C-alpha positions in Angstrom: 112.8 91.1 168.3 111.4 94.5 167.8 109.3 93.6 164.9 107.9 97.1 164.6 111.5 98.4 164.0 112.5 96.8 160.8 116.1 97.8 160.2 119.6 96.6 159.9 122.3 97.2 162.4 125.7 97.7 160.9 129.2 97.8 162.3 132.5 98.5 160.5 130.9 98.9 157.1 132.5 101.1 154.5 130.7 104.4 153.8 130.2 103.4 150.1 128.4 100.2 151.2 126.3 102.2 153.7 125.1 104.4 150.9 124.3 101.3 148.8 122.3 99.7 151.6 120.3 102.9 152.1 119.7 103.1 148.3 118.4 99.5 148.5 115.7 100.8 150.8 117.1 99.5 154.1 116.8 101.5 157.3 120.4 101.5 158.5 121.5 101.9 162.2 125.2 102.4 162.5 126.8 100.9 165.6 130.0 102.7 166.5 132.6 101.0 168.7 131.7 103.5 171.4 128.3 101.9 171.6 129.7 98.4 172.0 128.7 97.9 175.6 125.0 98.8 174.9 122.5 96.0 174.5 121.1 95.4 171.1 117.7 96.3 172.5 118.9 99.7 173.6 120.5 100.4 170.3 117.3 99.4 168.5 115.3 101.7 170.8 117.5 104.6 169.7 119.5 105.0 172.9 123.1 106.1 172.7 125.4 105.5 175.6 129.0 106.0 174.6 131.6 104.1 176.5 135.2 105.1 176.9 137.0 101.8 176.8 135.2 100.2 173.9 137.1 97.3 172.3 135.3 95.8 169.4 136.8 93.5 166.7 137.2 95.1 163.3 134.8 92.4 161.8 132.1 93.9 159.5 128.7 92.9 160.9 125.2 93.3 159.4 122.3 92.3 161.8 118.7 92.1 160.5 115.9 93.0 162.9 112.2 92.5 162.1 112.8 90.7 158.8 111.1 87.5 157.8 113.4 84.5 156.8 112.6 85.1 153.2 113.4 88.8 153.4 116.7 88.0 155.0 117.7 85.4 152.4 116.9 87.9 149.6 118.7 90.7 151.3 121.8 88.7 151.9 121.8 87.4 148.3 121.6 91.0 147.1 124.2 92.4 149.4 126.7 89.5 148.9 126.8 90.3 145.2 128.8 93.4 145.9 130.0 93.0 149.4 131.8 89.7 150.1 133.2 90.3 153.6 131.6 90.3 157.0 129.1 88.5 159.2 125.4 88.5 158.4 122.9 87.5 161.2 119.4 88.1 162.5 118.6 89.6 165.9 117.0 86.8 168.0 114.9 86.9 171.1 118.1 85.9 173.0 120.6 88.1 171.3 118.5 91.3 171.6 119.3 91.3 175.3 123.1 90.9 174.8 125.6 93.6 174.7 126.6 94.3 171.2 130.3 93.5 171.9 129.3 90.1 173.3 127.1 89.4 170.2 129.9 90.2 167.8 132.3 88.0 169.7 129.7 85.2 169.7 129.2 85.6 165.9 132.9 85.6 165.2 133.3 82.3 167.2 130.4 80.8 165.3 132.0 81.9 162.0 135.4 80.4 163.0 133.7 77.1 164.1 131.9 76.9 160.9 135.0 77.5 158.8 137.0 74.9 160.8 134.3 72.3 160.3 133.8 73.0 156.6 137.4 72.2 155.6 137.5 69.2 153.3 133.8 69.3 152.5 132.7 69.7 148.9 
């Protein structure tokens, strides 16, 4: 992780929620679908390589970079009070090297697996 770059990466988040996140004091980096083939590391470093054939799911994604576990828990609790949709995750030493599109696909698969395996549990 780029611990000196504490921020959240967001994709497919409504403009109103982006304003709220900024008002909450978060440094927000928007990831457009044209940036989907860039690695998370390149995005965090401020590079912008737009691709022509970007195909990214419409899932809302919020990725935390450089936050402690406690900060992430608090942030998710705060954000979930007004924004129920989407996937929340932390940038890891492995995922920082992945293309953003691959990471989103991976997170969606994890979410689907979790939802399938939670059915019937109280």
